[in-house]
Each structure stands twice: as C-alpha cells, then as structure tokens.
One Martini backbone bead per residue (centre of mass of N, CA, C, O) as a GRO file, in nm:
protein
   90
    1MET     BB    1  -0.161   0.090  -0.005
    2GLY     BB    2  -0.076  -0.236  -0.041
    3LYS     BB    3   0.225  -0.437   0.009
    4ILE     BB    4   0.321  -0.763  -0.128
    5LEU     BB    5   0.518  -1.034  -0.106
    6ILE     BB    6   0.473  -1.316  -0.345
    7ASP     BB    7   0.783  -1.349  -0.487
    8LYS     BB    8   1.095  -1.384  -0.379
    9ASN     BB    9   1.253  -1.509  -0.631
   10ASN     BB   10   1.111  -1.267  -0.840
   11TYR     BB   11   1.032  -0.988  -0.713
   12VAL     BB   12   0.713  -0.987  -0.626
   13PHE     BB   13   0.459  -0.742  -0.605
   14GLU     BB   14   0.154  -0.651  -0.440
   15VAL     BB   15  -0.099  -0.405  -0.534
   16SER     BB   16  -0.351  -0.230  -0.397
   17LEU     BB   17  -0.646  -0.071  -0.522
   18SER     BB   18  -0.907   0.182  -0.520
   19GLU     BB   19  -0.882   0.208  -0.837
   20PRO     BB   20  -0.921   0.196  -1.152
   21LEU     BB   21  -0.740   0.122  -1.450
   22ASP     BB   22  -0.579   0.154  -1.727
   23VAL     BB   23  -0.460  -0.112  -1.880
   24GLU     BB   24  -0.229  -0.009  -2.064
   25THR     BB   25  -0.101   0.183  -1.855
   26ALA     BB   26  -0.058  -0.024  -1.619
   27ARG     BB   27   0.146  -0.220  -1.805
   28ASP     BB   28   0.354   0.015  -1.821
   29VAL     BB   29   0.676   0.047  -1.701
   30ASN     BB   30   0.711   0.364  -1.780
   31ASN     BB   31   0.484   0.451  -1.541
   32TYR     BB   32   0.723   0.387  -1.328
   33ILE     BB   33   0.859   0.439  -0.994
   34LEU     BB   34   1.120   0.309  -0.799
   35SER     BB   35   1.162   0.323  -0.443
   36GLY     BB   36   1.397   0.301  -0.163
   37THR     BB   37   1.608   0.157   0.063
   38GLY     BB   38   1.669  -0.093  -0.164
   39ILE     BB   39   1.684   0.100  -0.425
   40VAL     BB   40   1.995   0.000  -0.551
   41ASN     BB   41   2.163  -0.006  -0.807
   42VAL     BB   42   2.461  -0.107  -0.939
   43THR     BB   43   2.483   0.204  -1.062
   44GLY     BB   44   2.339   0.397  -0.823
   45GLN     BB   45   2.053   0.421  -0.833
   46GLN     BB   46   1.745   0.554  -0.678
   47THR     BB   47   1.581   0.474  -0.935
   48ILE     BB   48   1.338   0.253  -1.093
   49LYS     BB   49   1.218   0.009  -1.306
   50PRO     BB   50   1.026  -0.226  -1.382
   51ASP     BB   51   1.019  -0.532  -1.543
   52GLN     BB   52   0.708  -0.585  -1.449
   53VAL     BB   53   0.346  -0.547  -1.522
   54GLU     BB   54   0.047  -0.658  -1.362
   55TYR     BB   55  -0.301  -0.632  -1.435
   56ILE     BB   56  -0.584  -0.691  -1.215
   57GLU     BB   57  -0.881  -0.578  -1.281
   58ASN     BB   58  -1.099  -0.744  -1.096
   59GLN     BB   59  -0.893  -0.670  -0.826
   60ARG     BB   60  -0.719  -0.419  -0.815
   61LYS     BB   61  -0.414  -0.513  -0.921
   62LEU     BB   62  -0.061  -0.520  -0.882
   63ARG     BB   63   0.225  -0.673  -1.043
   64ILE     BB   64   0.562  -0.624  -0.934
   65ARG     BB   65   0.879  -0.644  -1.092
   66ILE     BB   66   1.188  -0.634  -0.977
   67PRO     BB   67   1.502  -0.603  -1.014
   68SER     BB   68   1.767  -0.816  -0.929
   69ALA     BB   69   1.986  -0.572  -0.902
   70SER     BB   70   1.855  -0.510  -0.648
   71GLY     BB   71   1.875  -0.400  -0.310
   72PHE     BB   72   1.660  -0.628  -0.137
   73VAL     BB   73   1.528  -0.643   0.195
   74ASP     BB   74   1.421  -0.699   0.481
   75GLY     BB   75   1.247  -0.393   0.579
   76ASP     BB   76   1.208  -0.254   0.335
   77THR     BB   77   1.109   0.012   0.119
   78LEU     BB   78   0.838   0.049  -0.111
   79THR     BB   79   0.800   0.276  -0.386
   80VAL     BB   80   0.513   0.373  -0.586
   81LEU     BB   81   0.524   0.574  -0.883
   82PRO     BB   82   0.428   0.782  -1.096
   83VAL     BB   83   0.592   0.953  -1.333
   84ASP     BB   84   0.394   1.225  -1.280
   85TYR     BB   85   0.411   1.300  -0.971
   86ASN     BB   86   0.551   1.580  -0.953
   87SER     BB   87   0.334   1.729  -1.132
   88ALA     BB   88   0.084   1.654  -0.948
   89ILE     BB   89   0.209   1.811  -0.676
   90GLY     BB   90   0.319   2.095  -0.812
   0.00000   0.00000   0.00000
C-alpha cells in the first residue's frame, strides 16, 4: 500500500488499495487510526484520527487529510490502520 503526499498545504495523503472497500465505511474518519514518527498531536497523543477521508471507488484510493495540529515533516512515516486492527491481528 503506497502513500503519497498530494497536497502539502492541506496535509492530504493518497493511499492506493489492493481491494475495493465499502464506500460508507471507507469515508468514515472514525474507522481509522493514524500514527507514525510525526503524528504527535499538540496534546501529546500518539495516535489521531484523520480530519477527512475521501474514497475514490473507481481508482481504489483513499485521500486522507491529517490534522494540521500534527507535527509532520519530510521523512516521517505515516501509518494508517483500521480501528479494529488490534482485534484483527490478536
């Protein structure tokens, strides 16, 4: 799954998917956890939710906007996980 910064001013990343997703579920920001070396919210959180998620169904892509309050710089790693990730692997 590749992640590309497509809008540096608005903190939008594009994620390519190998399988189609349910449209309603894919667009719900509550279904994602973002973490990484630069995802440290001003309140000290280690994981955050995206501000917005756009699902481009015919291209199997997500566009994820991270909160501007996150400290994210070049070279940092962005990890996108479904909310139920821990239960899926446990």
